C-alpha positions in Angstrom: -12.4 -24.6 16.9 -14.2 -22.2 14.7 -11.3 -20.2 13.2 -10.7 -21.2 9.6 -7.6 -19.2 8.9 -4.7 -21.7 8.9 -1.6 -19.6 8.8 1.5 -21.3 7.8 4.7 -19.5 8.8 8.2 -20.6 7.7 8.8 -24.0 9.2 5.1 -24.5 10.0 3.3 -27.7 9.1 -0.2 -28.9 8.8 0.3 -31.1 11.9 -0.6 -28.2 14.1 -4.0 -27.7 12.4 -6.7 -28.2 15.0 -8.7 -31.4 14.8 -12.0 -29.5 14.7 -10.9 -27.7 11.6 -9.8 -30.9 10.0 -13.3 -32.3 10.6 -14.8 -29.3 8.9 -12.6 -29.9 5.9 -14.4 -33.2 5.2 -17.6 -31.3 4.6 -16.4 -28.0 3.0 -14.0 -27.5 0.2 -10.7 -25.9 1.2 -9.2 -22.9 -0.8 -5.5 -22.3 0.1 -4.3 -18.7 -0.2 -0.6 -18.8 -0.6 1.3 -15.5 -0.3 5.0 -14.5 -0.3 4.0 -11.6 1.9 3.0 -11.2 5.6 -0.5 -11.0 7.1 0.2 -7.6 8.8 0.6 -5.8 5.5 -1.7 -7.8 3.2 -5.1 -7.2 4.9 -6.5 -5.3 2.0 -5.5 -8.1 -0.4 -7.1 -10.7 1.8 -10.3 -8.6 1.9 -10.2 -8.3 -1.9 -9.8 -12.1 -2.3 -12.7 -12.8 0.0 -14.8 -10.3 -1.9 -14.0 -12.0 -5.2 -15.1 -15.4 -3.7 -18.3 -13.8 -2.3 -19.1 -12.5 -5.8 -19.4 -16.1 -6.9 -21.5 -17.1 -3.9 -18.8 -18.4 -1.5 -18.4 -17.3 2.1 -15.6 -18.5 4.5 -16.9 -20.9 7.1 -20.3 -21.3 5.4 -19.7 -23.1 2.1 -15.9 -22.9 1.8 -12.9 -22.9 4.1 -10.1 -20.4 3.4 -6.7 -21.1 4.8 -3.8 -18.7 4.6 -0.1 -19.5 4.2 2.4 -16.7 4.6 6.0 -17.2 3.4 7.1 -13.7 4.7 9.3 -13.2 1.7 11.2 -16.4 2.0 10.7 -18.5 -1.2 12.5 -21.5 0.2 9.5 -22.2 2.4 7.2 -22.9 -0.5 8.0 -26.6 -0.9 6.9 -27.7 2.5 3.7 -25.8 2.1 2.9 -27.3 -1.3 3.7 -30.8 -0.2 1.1 -30.4 2.6 -1.6 -28.9 0.3 -1.1 -31.7 -2.2 -1.2 -34.4 0.4 -4.5 -33.0 1.7 -5.9 -32.5 -1.8 -7.2 -29.0 -1.2 -9.8 -27.8 -3.7 -8.0 -24.8 -5.1 -4.5 -23.2 -4.6 -4.8 -19.4 -5.0 -1.5 -17.5 -5.5 -2.2 -13.8 -6.1 1.4 -12.6 -6.7 4.7 -14.3 -6.7 5.9 -15.9 -9.9 8.4 -18.3 -8.3 5.6 -19.7 -6.1 3.2 -20.1 -9.0 5.9 -22.0 -11.0 6.6 -24.2 -8.0 2.9 -25.0 -7.6 2.6 -25.8 -11.3 5.6 -28.1 -11.1 4.3 -29.8 -7.9 0.8 -30.8 -9.1 -1.0 -31.3 -12.4 -4.3 -32.1 -10.8 -5.2 -29.5 -8.1 -6.5 -26.3 -9.7 -4.2 -23.3 -9.4 -5.2 -19.7 -9.8 -2.2 -17.4 -10.1 -1.5 -13.7 -10.4 1.8 -13.2 -12.2 3.7 -10.2 -13.5 5.1 -11.9 -16.5 3.5 -13.5 -19.5 2.2 -16.9 -18.2 2.6 -18.5 -21.6 6.3 -17.7 -21.7 6.6 -18.9 -18.1 5.1 -22.2 -19.1 2.1 -21.9 -16.7 -0.5 -22.1 -19.5 -0.5 -23.2 -23.2 -2.3 -20.0 -24.3 -4.1 -17.1 -22.7 -7.4 -18.0 -24.3 -7.2 -21.7 -23.6 -4.9 -22.4 -20.6 -5.3 -26.2 -21.2 -4.1 -27.5 -17.8 -4.8 -27.1 -14.1 -3.7 -23.4 -13.9 -5.2 -20.1 -14.9 -5.3 -16.6 -13.5 -4.3 -13.0 -14.0 -1.4 -11.4 -15.8 -0.7 -8.0 -14.1 2.2 -6.6 -16.2 4.8 -5.4 -13.5 7.7 -5.3 -15.9 5.7 -3.5 -18.6 5.0 -0.6 -16.2 8.6 -0.2 -14.9 9.6 2.3 -17.7 6.5 4.4 -17.1 7.2 4.4 -13.3 10.7 5.6 -13.9 9.4 8.3 -16.2 7.0 9.5 -13.5 9.7 9.6 -10.9 11.8 11.7 -13.3 8.9 14.1 -13.7 8.4 14.3 -10.0 12.2 14.6 -9.3 13.6 16.5 -12.3 16.9 17.2 -10.5 17.5 13.5 -9.7 20.0 11.9 -12.1 21.2 8.9 -10.2 18.7 6.2 -9.3 19.4 3.2 -7.1 17.4 0.2 -8.3 16.6 -2.3 -5.5 16.1 -5.9 -6.8 15.7 -9.4 -5.2 18.2 -11.8 -6.8 16.1 -14.8 -5.4 13.6 -14.0 -8.1 15.9 -14.4 -11.0 13.5 -14.0 -13.9 11.9 -10.8 -12.7 15.2 -9.3 -11.6 16.8 -9.8 -15.0 13.9 -8.4 -16.9 13.7 -5.4 -14.6 17.4 -4.7 -15.1 16.8 -4.7 -18.8 13.6 -2.6 -18.8 14.8 0.0 -16.3 18.2 0.2 -17.9 16.7 1.0 -21.3 14.3 3.5 -19.8 17.1 5.3 -17.9 19.2 5.5 -21.0 16.4 7.1 -22.9 15.8 9.6 -20.1 19.5 10.4 -19.6 19.6 8.9 -16.1 22.2 6.8 -14.3 21.2 3.7 -12.4 23.0 1.5 -9.9 21.6 -1.9 -9.1 21.5 -3.0 -5.5 20.4 -6.5 -4.4 18.6 -7.6 -1.3 16.7 -10.8 -0.5 16.6 -10.6 3.4 15.5 -7.9 5.8 19.2 -7.4 6.9 20.2 -7.0 3.2 17.6 -4.3 2.8 19.3 -2.4 5.6 22.7 -2.9 3.8 21.1 -1.8 0.5 20.2 1.6 1.9 23.8 2.0 3.2 25.0 1.1 -0.4 22.6 3.6 -1.9 24.1 6.3 0.3 27.6 5.3 -0.7 26.6 5.5 -4.3 25.1 8.9 -3.8 21.8 7.9 -5.2 19.2 10.7 -5.6 16.2 8.4 -5.5 15.3 4.7 -5.0 13.4 2.6 -7.5 12.2 -0.5 -5.7 11.6 -3.5 -7.9 7.9 -4.6 -7.9 8.6 -7.9 -6.3 6.6 -9.8 -3.6 9.4 -9.9 -1.1 9.7 -6.1 -1.0 5.9 -5.8 -0.8 6.2 -7.7 2.5 8.7 -5.2 3.8 6.8 -2.0 3.3 7.3 -0.6 6.8 11.0 -1.3 6.8 11.5 0.3 3.4 9.4 3.4 4.3 11.2 3.8 7.6 14.7 3.6 6.0 13.6 5.9 3.1 12.4 8.5 5.6 15.5 8.2 7.7 17.8 8.7 4.7 15.5 11.3 3.1 15.5 9.2 -0.1 12.5 9.6 -2.5 11.3 6.0 -3.3 8.8 4.3 -5.5 7.1 0.9 -5.8 4.3 -0.6 -7.8 1.5 -0.6 -5.3 -0.5 1.9 -3.3 0.0 -0.1 -0.1 3.7 1.0 -0.1 2.7 4.6 -0.6 0.3 4.3 2.4 3.3 3.0 4.4 5.2 6.1 3.5 7.0 5.8 0.2 6.8 8.8 -2.1 4.9 7.3 -5.1 3.7 4.2 -6.9 2.7 3.3 -10.3 1.4 -0.1 -11.5 -1.5 -2.5 -11.8 -4.1 -2.4 -9.1 -3.0 -5.4 -7.1 -6.2 -5.2 -5.1 -8.3 -5.6 -8.2 -6.0 -8.5 -9.4 -6.5 -10.3 -6.1 -10.3 -9.9 -6.3 -10.2 -11.5 -9.7 -8.1 -14.4 -8.4 -10.9 -14.8 -5.8 -13.6 -14.8 -8.6 -11.7 -17.5 -10.5 -11.3 -19.6 -7.4 -15.0 -19.4 -6.9 -15.7 -20.3 -10.5 -13.6 -23.4 -10.2 -15.4 -24.4 -7.0 -18.6 -24.2 -9.0 -17.2 -26.7 -11.4 -15.6 -24.7 -14.2 -12.4 -26.4 -15.5 -9.4 -24.1 -15.1 -8.3 -25.3 -18.6 -11.3 -23.5 -20.0 -10.9 -20.2 -18.0 -9.0 -17.7 -20.1 -6.1 -15.8 -18.5 -7.3 -12.3 -17.7 -5.0 -9.4 -18.4 -5.0 -6.5 -16.0 -6.6 -3.3 -17.3 -6.7 -1.1 -14.1 -3.5 0.9 -13.3 -2.9 3.3 -10.5 -0.6 6.3 -10.0 -0.5 7.3 -6.3 1.5 10.1 -4.6 2.1 10.5 -0.9 1.9 14.3 -0.5 2.9 14.2 3.1 6.1 12.4 2.2 6.7 14.9 -0.6 6.4 17.8 1.8 8.7 16.1 4.4 11.4 15.7 1.6 10.9 19.3 0.4 9.6 18.1 -2.9 7.1 20.4 -4.7 4.8 18.2 -6.8 3.9 19.8 -10.1 0.2 20.6 -10.3 -0.1 18.7 -13.6 1.4 15.6 -12.0 -1.0 15.9 -9.1 -3.9 16.1 -11.5 -2.8 12.9 -13.3 -2.6 11.0 -10.0 -5.4 8.5 -9.3 -4.9 9.0 -5.6 -3.1 11.6 -3.5 -2.4 10.6 0.1 -2.3 13.5 2.5 
């Protein structure tokens, strides 16, 4: 069997991996791409990761095998996947997004190289000893999700000057990010004179219930926490936001493409490409302990003009001029 993409769904195991692919593993190094998301909405990230690997001279099926593991927003599935990767001693574990998954990987192995992409400070998380000298088996990219939350709320306020009550959708399964987001958004809302109401969801059905709660709370707009589970539910979020005529924002352009009103945050595509570059560098022999943690420098402000029109929102020309991309 020639297909290299080993996709692990919840409950899936390596036992189903075709024997031919196992034979290939003996001759080519395996890079395991572990994502909290779903393959149907992460195609651009996969392409970016492969591009990063190619920039270091690696091509899937030629001199490396890439296998993909999709948790589909369910963090409890990570242990079984990591146990399998460690048992097979894969060459690199790449985790471009998803702090709980990165922490679980770091706790599970001190020998297999890990390349992460995390929103929080990786030193404070305990993933590395320092940004300049990680000093262990993990390194990667810090992409500042929490640091951009206040700016995103401010942009929403400019775009929706009459909106005063914002629902903030958070995933309680990601405790660290959720608590930090509450603090950051709460402080920003106070400074802007806005009210916020926090609504939790950690399953697709709870997202449905969250929109019903936002309606009961008479929310004028929805601020979706920049968390990996929500990134995997882009179509659901965009469909519900359109149904309820609720202006909504997220951290990535993918969600704006799906139909949300706007996004502001680090370029996740660029971050994922950098994770691929680091994975390739490790395959070439660089010790992750010596690869400094990169900090994201590329940020994107994206507006969906079609969504704005459908909601009867007139986007100020100055705000349009500041947008990095306008989707029409």
